[in-house]
C-alpha distance (Angstrom), angle and dihedral (degrees) to the residues before:
residue distance angle dihedral
M1 . . .
T2 3.79 . .
T3 3.79 111.0 .
Y4 3.77 101.1 156.1
V5 3.76 142.2 51.9
C6 3.81 120.0 -165.3
Q7 3.78 114.5 -151.1
F8 3.78 131.6 -168.8
L9 3.74 125.2 178.0
I10 3.76 94.6 -153.9
G11 3.78 132.2 13.1
C12 3.81 99.5 20.6
L13 3.78 103.1 155.4
A14 3.78 104.3 169.7
V15 3.76 147.9 -6.3
V16 3.79 113.6 -149.6
G17 3.80 116.0 -170.5
L18 3.76 107.8 -64.9
G19 3.81 92.6 -20.6
A20 3.77 126.9 113.8
C21 3.77 127.4 -96.9
S22 3.76 119.1 -102.3
V23 3.78 115.6 -120.2
G24 3.76 132.2 -133.5
S25 3.79 125.9 -143.3
V26 3.81 90.2 -73.7
G27 3.79 118.1 40.4
V28 3.76 151.9 138.8
Q29 3.79 119.8 -154.5
T30 3.78 120.8 -154.3
W31 3.79 130.7 160.6
H32 3.75 140.2 -151.1
H33 3.81 138.5 -155.8
P34 3.82 114.0 -145.7
N35 3.82 87.2 -167.7
A36 3.81 90.9 64.3
E37 3.80 116.0 147.4
A38 3.80 116.7 -157.7
N39 3.79 99.1 -149.2
A40 3.80 129.0 138.2
S41 3.80 100.4 174.1
T42 3.82 115.7 42.5
A43 3.78 139.3 35.2
V44 3.80 112.1 -76.9
A45 3.81 122.4 -125.1
P46 3.83 112.2 -80.0
A47 3.81 93.5 -111.2
N48 3.82 94.3 44.4
V49 3.79 133.7 87.6
R50 3.80 120.1 -137.1
S51 3.80 110.5 -119.0
S52 3.77 128.7 -163.7
M53 3.78 118.3 -93.5
V54 3.80 91.7 -169.6
Y55 3.81 107.7 48.9
R56 3.78 141.0 38.4
V57 3.82 121.0 -164.8
R58 3.79 129.7 -162.7
V59 3.80 129.0 178.3
A60 3.82 130.8 -154.8
P61 3.80 135.9 168.0
V62 3.80 111.6 -99.7
T63 3.80 88.2 -123.8
Q64 3.83 91.8 55.2
P65 3.80 109.2 30.8
E66 3.79 90.9 163.0
K67 3.83 89.2 67.5
A68 3.81 95.7 70.9
Q69 3.81 116.2 149.2
D70 3.78 132.5 -176.9
S71 3.79 121.6 -86.2
F72 3.80 109.6 -159.1
V73 3.81 113.8 -107.0
Y74 3.80 112.7 -147.6
M75 3.79 122.8 -160.8
S76 3.80 134.5 -152.8
I77 3.81 124.2 -165.3
P78 3.83 130.0 -170.1
R79 3.81 111.8 -80.5
N80 3.83 89.6 -1.8
G81 3.79 90.0 -96.8
L82 3.83 91.1 -63.5
G83 3.79 97.1 110.9
K84 3.80 116.6 -152.5
A85 3.78 95.3 -30.1
G86 3.80 107.6 -156.0
Y87 3.81 99.0 -17.2
T88 3.79 142.2 70.0
D89 3.82 101.1 -162.2
K90 3.78 121.1 110.0
D91 3.80 113.6 -84.6
G92 3.82 103.7 -178.4
A93 3.80 95.2 -104.6
E94 3.81 95.3 89.3
F95 3.79 98.0 104.7
S96 3.80 95.9 39.1
A97 3.80 90.4 51.6
Q98 3.81 94.5 44.2
A99 3.81 90.5 50.0
A100 3.85 91.1 47.2
M101 3.80 91.8 -126.2
T102 3.78 122.4 177.7
M103 3.79 135.3 -173.3
S104 3.80 120.3 -147.7
W105 3.77 127.5 -175.4
S106 3.77 140.4 177.6
S107 3.81 127.6 -162.2
F108 3.79 131.1 -165.5
L109 3.81 139.7 161.5
H110 3.80 124.3 -129.8
D111 3.78 143.1 167.0
K112 3.82 99.9 -161.5
D113 3.79 136.4 42.2
V114 3.79 112.8 -73.2
W115 3.77 142.4 -170.1
V116 3.80 112.8 -123.9
Y117 3.81 110.9 -155.4
V118 3.81 113.1 -155.7
E119 3.79 117.8 -169.2
L120 3.79 121.8 -166.5
V121 3.80 98.6 -142.0
D122 3.79 96.1 179.5
G123 3.79 113.0 37.2
P124 3.83 145.4 61.2
A125 3.77 123.7 -55.2
L126 3.80 122.9 -85.9
T127 3.79 123.7 -125.2
S128 3.80 99.4 178.9
A129 3.81 140.4 17.1
D130 3.79 85.7 -124.4
E131 3.81 87.0 76.6
V132 3.81 87.0 71.2
T133 3.82 123.6 73.6
I134 3.79 125.2 -162.5
R135 3.81 116.5 -151.6
P136 2.97 134.5 -125.4
T137 3.80 80.5 49.0
P138 3.85 95.2 -153.1
L139 3.82 87.8 71.0
T140 3.85 88.8 77.6
L141 3.79 91.1 -169.0
Q142 3.78 116.1 -173.2
K143 3.81 112.1 -104.4
E144 3.78 132.0 -175.4
L145 3.78 134.9 -173.8
V146 3.81 110.2 -116.8
N147 3.79 99.1 177.0
E148 3.80 138.8 -30.6
R149 3.81 91.3 -69.1
T150 3.79 104.4 30.4
V151 3.77 137.6 67.1
R152 3.79 124.6 -178.6
I153 3.79 124.4 -146.5
R154 3.79 125.3 -160.7
V155 3.79 109.3 -132.3
P156 3.80 118.9 -170.0
R157 3.78 120.7 -144.9
V158 3.80 105.9 -113.8
P159 3.82 127.0 170.3
E160 3.80 92.9 -120.1
G161 3.82 93.0 50.3
L162 3.80 124.1 -137.6
R163 3.79 130.3 -96.6
F164 3.79 115.2 -172.9
S165 3.79 143.4 151.0
V166 3.80 124.4 -122.0
E167 3.79 108.9 -149.5
F168 3.80 126.1 -171.4
D169 3.80 116.7 -155.5
S170 3.80 90.3 -131.0
Q171 3.82 90.3 60.6
Q172 3.82 96.2 54.5
M173 3.80 117.2 120.2
T174 3.80 130.0 178.4
S175 3.79 122.1 -143.7
Y176 3.80 119.6 -147.5
E177 3.76 133.0 -165.4
G178 3.79 113.6 -124.8
P179 3.82 127.0 -151.1
D180 3.83 90.5 -91.2
G181 3.82 91.3 57.5
A182 3.81 94.0 -110.5
L183 3.78 122.8 123.9
T184 3.77 121.0 -110.2
T185 3.79 139.4 169.9
E186 3.83 90.2 -130.0
S187 3.79 111.6 105.6
A188 3.81 100.8 -171.5
G189 3.81 109.4 111.0
N190 3.79 92.5 -12.4
R191 3.81 134.0 108.7
A192 3.80 124.0 -115.0
V193 3.81 116.9 -112.9
H194 3.79 106.5 172.5
T195 3.80 144.6 -25.9
E196 3.81 120.2 -134.7
P197 3.82 138.7 140.8
R198 3.78 115.8 -72.4
N199 3.81 85.6 -145.7
G200 3.78 107.9 36.9
L201 3.81 125.4 -158.5
M202 3.79 125.9 -163.7
I203 3.81 125.0 -171.9
F204 3.80 118.1 -154.5
A205 3.80 111.2 -164.6
E206 3.80 108.9 -176.9
P207 3.82 130.3 179.8
L208 3.78 117.7 -107.9
L209 3.80 110.0 -108.6
T210 3.76 115.7 -115.8
G211 3.77 139.0 168.2
R212 3.79 117.1 -11.3
D213 3.82 94.0 2.8
A214 3.79 93.0 53.4
K215 3.80 91.0 49.2
R216 3.80 93.4 46.7
L217 3.80 96.7 46.8
T218 3.82 102.5 36.9
P219 3.84 122.8 65.2
D220 3.79 114.2 -119.6
P221 3.82 112.4 -131.4
R222 3.81 88.7 -158.1
S223 3.78 93.8 58.1
T224 3.78 118.6 123.0
S225 3.83 91.8 -165.2
Y226 3.78 96.3 73.6
T227 3.77 142.9 9.7
I228 3.79 126.8 -122.8
H229 3.79 130.1 -141.7
Y230 3.82 116.0 -152.6
P231 3.82 112.1 -161.5
A232 3.78 117.0 -150.4
P233 3.82 116.1 -118.3
G234 3.78 114.5 -98.2
L235 3.81 129.0 46.1
I236 3.81 113.1 7.4
S237 3.78 113.7 -173.1
N238 3.80 102.8 142.3
L239 3.80 103.7 65.1
H240 3.81 89.9 114.4
E241 3.83 86.3 69.9
V242 3.81 95.3 55.9
T243 3.82 114.9 107.0
D244 3.82 99.3 175.9
R245 3.78 117.4 117.3
V246 3.80 93.1 -123.1
I247 3.81 133.5 40.6
Y248 3.79 109.3 -161.2
F249 3.81 119.5 -165.4
R250 3.76 109.2 -159.1
P251 3.83 118.2 -156.0
G252 3.79 109.0 -63.5
T253 3.80 142.3 81.1
Y254 3.81 122.1 -71.5
Y255 3.79 129.7 177.8
M256 3.81 134.8 -171.6
G257 3.80 98.7 -170.4
A258 3.79 128.6 -127.4
N259 3.83 95.9 -71.4
Y260 3.79 103.5 51.1
H261 3.76 139.6 60.3
A262 3.79 128.7 179.6
N263 3.82 104.4 -96.6
L264 3.77 92.8 -173.3
H265 3.79 129.3 -144.6
P266 3.84 111.2 -110.0
N267 3.82 89.0 -113.1
V268 3.80 91.0 67.4
R269 3.79 108.4 92.5
W270 3.79 105.9 154.6
I271 3.80 134.3 49.2
Y272 3.79 116.7 -171.4
L273 3.83 121.9 -165.9
A274 3.79 109.8 -168.6
P275 3.81 119.7 -146.6
G276 3.78 103.5 -82.3
A277 3.82 94.6 28.0
Y278 3.81 111.9 126.6
V279 3.81 113.7 -171.8
K280 3.81 121.4 -174.2
G281 3.78 105.3 -158.9
A282 3.80 145.5 53.1
F283 3.82 137.7 -93.2
Q284 3.78 128.2 -137.8
F285 3.81 115.2 -167.2
H286 3.80 124.7 -163.1
A287 3.76 131.0 -150.6
S288 3.77 113.2 -84.5
P289 3.83 112.1 -103.6
A290 3.81 92.7 -144.5
A291 3.77 144.5 -2.0
L292 3.78 111.0 -65.4
P293 3.82 130.8 -152.7
E294 3.76 123.2 -111.1
P295 2.92 133.4 -20.7
A296 3.80 84.5 54.0
V297 3.77 90.6 -172.9
L298 3.76 133.8 113.0
G299 3.75 103.7 -146.4
V300 3.77 153.2 165.4
T301 3.79 109.7 -167.9
G302 3.78 142.7 154.1
F303 3.80 133.4 78.6
G304 3.80 97.1 -91.7
V305 3.81 128.4 113.6
L306 3.82 129.4 -103.3
S307 3.81 109.6 -163.8
G308 3.80 130.6 -171.9
E309 3.79 92.9 -165.7
Q310 3.81 96.5 122.9
Y311 3.81 94.5 57.4
A312 3.79 126.4 86.8
Y313 3.79 118.5 -119.6
E314 3.83 108.5 -78.3
A315 3.80 90.8 5.0
D316 3.80 101.3 -162.8
R317 3.80 118.3 -152.6
A318 3.81 87.7 -158.4
N319 3.80 88.6 58.7
G320 3.80 98.7 48.3
Y321 3.83 92.2 -88.9
R322 3.79 89.7 -63.6
H323 3.79 121.2 128.3
R324 3.80 108.8 -68.5
A325 3.80 114.7 -79.5
A326 3.81 117.1 -93.3
D327 3.82 91.5 -115.6
T328 3.82 92.6 52.0
R329 3.80 109.0 95.4
D330 3.79 95.6 -173.6
C331 3.80 132.7 15.0
H332 3.79 98.1 -178.4
G333 3.79 91.2 128.8
T334 3.79 97.3 45.5
C335 3.80 109.7 25.8
V336 3.80 116.7 105.4
K337 3.81 114.8 -96.9
L338 3.78 121.6 -171.0
L339 3.81 89.0 -128.3
E340 3.80 121.1 18.8
F341 3.80 125.1 174.9
A342 3.80 136.5 -176.3
S343 3.78 123.3 -147.6
G344 3.77 117.0 -127.9
P345 3.81 130.8 -151.5
S346 3.81 92.9 -87.8
A347 3.77 133.3 48.3
E348 3.77 117.0 -85.5
R349 3.78 132.8 -175.5
L350 3.78 121.2 -132.2
T351 3.78 124.0 -160.9
I352 3.79 121.3 -163.7
H353 3.77 114.7 177.3
G354 3.78 137.5 166.1
I355 3.79 101.8 -14.6
T356 3.79 125.8 132.5
M357 3.80 115.0 -138.5
A358 3.78 108.9 -160.9
N359 3.80 138.1 -177.6
A360 3.80 98.3 7.0
P361 3.83 115.4 -163.0
Y362 3.82 91.1 -157.2
H363 3.81 135.8 -17.8
S364 3.79 110.2 -11.5
F365 3.80 100.3 -151.9
V366 3.81 127.3 28.8
I367 3.81 134.0 163.1
H368 3.80 114.4 -159.1
G369 3.79 124.2 -158.7
A370 3.79 131.1 19.9
P371 3.82 111.0 -9.6
T372 3.81 97.4 -107.7
I373 3.81 95.2 131.8
A374 3.80 114.5 92.9
A375 3.79 110.2 -162.2
K376 3.78 132.0 -152.7
V377 3.81 106.4 -163.0
S378 3.79 121.8 -179.5
H379 3.80 144.6 154.1
G380 3.81 91.8 9.5
K381 3.79 132.1 135.4
Q382 3.79 136.4 -151.5
I383 3.77 112.9 -163.7
G384 3.78 138.4 164.5
G385 3.82 93.3 40.2
W386 3.80 94.2 159.6
Y387 3.81 98.1 143.4
W388 3.77 129.4 73.8
Q389 3.81 111.3 -103.3
T390 3.80 93.6 41.8
D391 3.80 92.0 132.4
G392 3.77 127.9 175.5
F393 3.81 129.1 -126.2
E394 3.79 126.2 -40.3
M395 3.81 108.3 -131.5
Y396 3.80 112.1 -152.3
D397 3.82 131.5 177.2
N398 3.81 116.9 -36.7
S399 3.80 94.3 1.6
T400 3.79 128.4 142.4
M401 3.79 134.4 -162.2
S402 3.79 128.5 -172.3
D403 3.78 143.1 163.4
M404 3.82 99.4 13.2
F405 3.80 140.3 146.4
F406 3.82 126.9 -146.2
H407 3.82 130.1 -171.1
L408 3.80 99.8 178.5
N409 3.80 145.8 148.9
D410 3.81 99.1 -146.0
D411 3.83 143.1 32.1
V412 3.81 108.1 -22.3
L413 3.83 109.5 -174.0
K414 3.81 109.5 32.3
L415 3.80 107.4 -166.5
Y416 3.78 101.0 -164.9
G417 3.81 102.3 143.8
S418 3.80 143.6 56.3
N419 3.79 127.7 -105.2
T420 3.79 93.2 24.8
R421 3.79 129.1 152.5
V422 3.80 129.3 -160.9
N423 3.79 124.0 -178.5
G424 3.79 139.6 165.3
I425 3.82 105.4 14.7
V426 3.82 128.2 164.9
V427 3.81 116.5 -160.5
W428 3.82 133.3 -167.5
K429 3.80 101.6 -170.6
L430 3.78 126.6 -157.7
E431 3.82 126.5 -164.6
N432 3.81 106.2 -71.7
G433 3.80 130.2 71.6
P434 3.82 132.3 -6.4
V435 3.78 133.5 -76.8
I436 3.83 96.4 -119.8
Q437 3.81 120.6 33.3
W438 3.81 134.4 177.8
G439 3.81 102.1 152.5
W440 3.84 138.0 76.0
T441 3.82 92.2 103.9
P442 3.83 137.1 19.0
R443 3.79 106.8 -78.0
N444 3.77 137.3 -164.0
I445 3.79 103.7 -145.9
R446 3.78 137.2 140.0
Q447 3.79 140.6 169.8
V448 3.79 101.5 36.4
R449 3.80 119.7 163.4
V450 3.80 124.4 -171.3
N451 3.79 119.6 175.5
G452 3.78 134.5 169.7
I453 3.82 110.5 18.4
D454 3.80 117.6 169.8
V455 3.80 114.3 -167.4
I456 3.79 102.3 -167.1
H457 3.83 95.2 178.2
N458 3.79 132.1 17.2
R459 3.81 120.8 -175.9
M460 3.83 97.5 172.6
H461 3.79 113.2 137.2
R462 3.81 110.9 149.4
D463 3.82 120.8 104.6
D464 3.80 99.2 -126.8
H465 3.80 141.9 136.9
N466 3.82 88.8 -115.8
M467 3.79 99.1 59.5
C468 3.82 144.0 92.0
I469 3.77 133.4 61.3
I470 3.82 94.3 -73.0
N471 3.78 119.2 33.7
S472 3.76 146.6 170.1
A473 3.80 103.8 -175.5
K474 3.78 129.0 -150.5
H475 3.81 120.3 -101.1
Y476 3.80 115.6 -57.5
L477 3.81 91.9 -137.7
D478 3.80 92.4 63.5
P479 3.81 119.3 -3.7
D480 3.81 89.2 -173.7
S481 3.80 91.4 62.5
D482 3.81 123.4 88.9
V483 3.84 95.3 -172.7
L484 3.82 103.2 72.1
A485 3.79 97.1 89.3
D486 3.82 127.3 116.6
P487 3.83 114.0 -140.6
Q488 3.83 89.6 -167.7
A489 3.81 93.6 61.0
P490 3.83 110.5 90.6
V491 3.79 127.5 -148.1
S492 3.79 114.0 -176.4
E493 3.78 145.7 155.9
I494 3.78 100.1 25.9
R495 3.79 113.1 161.2
L496 3.82 120.8 -174.1
S497 3.80 113.6 -176.8
N498 3.80 140.2 177.3
I499 3.78 100.6 8.1
R500 3.79 117.3 166.6
S501 3.80 128.3 -174.5
E502 3.79 116.7 -170.0
G503 3.79 128.8 -153.3
M504 3.82 123.4 4.8
N505 3.82 118.2 -10.6
L506 3.78 137.9 -170.3
C507 3.81 103.7 -146.4
A508 3.79 144.0 -26.1
M509 3.81 106.7 -131.6
R510 3.80 144.5 -6.7
L511 3.80 109.5 -167.9
Y512 3.80 118.1 -177.0
A513 3.79 107.7 172.9
L514 3.82 111.7 -142.3
S515 3.82 90.0 167.8
S516 3.79 133.9 40.8
W517 3.81 108.3 -85.6
R518 3.79 132.7 -148.0
N519 3.80 130.3 173.8
I520 3.78 104.8 0.3
H521 3.82 109.5 172.8
I522 3.81 126.9 -168.1
E523 3.79 112.1 -178.2
N524 3.81 131.5 177.7
L525 3.79 98.2 2.3
W526 3.82 106.0 172.9
I527 3.81 123.5 -169.7
E528 3.79 118.9 -177.9
K529 3.82 95.6 -152.6
W530 3.78 145.0 -41.3
N531 3.78 122.7 -97.2
G532 3.80 124.4 -113.3
L533 3.82 97.5 -89.9
E534 3.80 122.5 109.6
S535 3.79 117.0 -76.6
A536 3.83 93.7 -117.6
R537 3.81 90.1 65.6
Q538 3.78 91.4 47.7
A539 3.79 92.6 55.9
S540 3.79 121.1 125.1
R541 3.79 114.7 -136.1
F542 3.80 135.4 -156.2
E543 3.81 119.6 -173.2
A544 3.80 136.2 163.4
L545 3.81 110.3 -139.1
S546 3.83 129.1 -153.9
N547 3.78 140.3 -135.3
G548 3.80 126.3 -115.6
A549 3.81 91.4 -87.7
G550 3.78 91.3 58.3
F551 3.82 97.2 -105.9
S552 3.78 113.3 140.0
V553 3.78 125.5 -141.7
S554 3.78 113.0 -108.5
I555 3.79 125.9 -118.0
G556 3.79 123.4 -159.0
N557 3.80 119.0 -107.8
E558 3.80 107.6 -107.7
L559 3.80 99.3 179.7
R560 3.81 97.1 53.5
E561 3.81 105.4 20.0
H562 3.83 104.2 20.8
S563 3.79 90.0 -129.1
G564 3.81 102.5 115.9
L565 3.81 133.8 64.0
S566 3.79 112.3 -30.8
I567 3.82 118.6 -168.9
L568 3.79 111.5 -171.9
N569 3.81 126.7 -177.1
Y570 3.80 96.3 -6.1
R571 3.81 108.3 173.9
V572 3.81 132.6 -171.4
A573 3.81 120.1 -174.7
G574 3.80 87.8 -13.8
E575 3.82 94.6 -54.2
R576 3.79 118.4 121.4
I577 3.80 111.0 -129.9
T578 3.81 116.5 -142.5
K579 3.77 137.9 163.8
E580 3.78 90.7 -128.3
A581 3.82 93.8 54.2
G582 3.81 92.2 50.2
N583 3.82 92.3 -136.8
W584 3.81 90.0 117.5
R585 3.81 94.4 81.9
A586 3.80 122.8 119.9
D587 3.80 93.2 -106.0
G588 3.82 93.0 41.7
P589 3.80 131.8 78.6
G590 3.83 93.2 -82.9
R591 3.83 95.2 55.0
L592 3.84 93.0 -154.6
D593 3.80 111.3 159.6
F594 3.82 99.7 172.7
D595 3.80 124.7 169.2
P596 3.86 106.6 -90.0
V597 3.81 88.8 -137.1
L598 3.81 87.3 68.8
W599 3.81 95.4 53.7
E600 3.81 93.4 123.3
S601 3.79 93.2 41.1
W602 3.80 95.8 71.5
N603 3.76 141.9 39.4
A604 3.81 135.7 -176.4
Q605 3.80 116.1 -154.7
């Protein structure tokens, strides 16, 4: 059956079966799903792909604007139209569901500048391009009004790609916190938390792969070093039987159902999702039993979509894929993750590139066992993270991450290893968990560099140890305890730079040191403004915790030795926050409520 159409505006040479078109020296690749289901309320049919009812997107080369063709617009809705399947407890999607929020997105590949035409299908007429905002706002992309429903945006082709939201004024909605602590859209007597589109739209403009990158990230069917398994579109419930090195999903729609995930044979080391492949399911990799020939890479690549939409929230394999049992406090070891890996006895490199992970029922990416897997993650997206526990990537030793987008309701960047680098991240943050996290247990990490984080929305509102833009949370075993630290565990040389958070925000940082810290640098942290909650809840905190014997972790002395917590060029609402100016205080613009015992351990300049 035909479930895919590949489209190129220029340079389309051939369409072979369900394969992709080849591209000439100038090209734009888009894709289409004829089995699209325009549905914003219920689960879609297993073989269908949910399409946006709010937006239409077309793409054309700047040199030939008359050649615009459709770029498929996907849509995610809270709980995937399943409701609370098998449970009544809170799951984090309450407000998003009550407010009838949706998240649409469209992806395409290009090698020249393009016009992206965005049509608001369902909404009031436009009178000016100024009624449309592009975030992150520093992008300053050129935009023009085409007609009363359409704006076009000029998108340059850049090697790192671009990930941005297109926001119509008519779609803006403000969330408020009511007296019971729950979010609501009712403003009367309530306090504003954040303003964002009720129906979000993200555009993912990625560079076409050529040369060495194309060879490295796309399986070669002519290879004699490995074999490839090509599943047929439709129901796939036998992937656990596959022993080929590579599983290649051609363009089309695939689904595993709510009671199956791909528990892969250890021989399987590479999943490829072609542009236009839409896979409903999850993959569990196992440690390799022996050294394997080239490509010696554990990987998940391609520009297709992996969606967890058929699973219940916290779908527990130990409970028949139903929501975890009421007497099960934690299902981290057994709940379905979109991508799950196991470390082996020797070091292994993992490459994740291009894929979109949508509608996660739990954590999307987990590595079990000793941290011997070093990951290189780039050009990926996580979207539709409506539930609690929809965490981002775990970054272990010698891992890198760049050019990513996250729409999540829990910890986004999990800095759990040494010698890690993160760069070029766009975040749309829901209520639970921080953007940057390196706590939850005493850690031994050093040499961590994070640069260029754009938080385009931030709906956090709860006063909690596991909140704010930058966070080191208390111990996961007992967040109420302050005696689970390890003074012998060192954390050093962490540098977080150029972090922006647009719109209203709850707080900047909550830092609970479970290890002994040296040389923690936060530079160019920019917050547009605080939300409407009381200043005490917006306070940043910095505390040194102790072990069971009463010995505290140590923090470097910043004032005398420059070895503690350095905060440089921290700005709120345009005002630079410094220790000398005194505007850092908890009731001032800086909202810093640090433990007085640590006075010499930090400085703001």
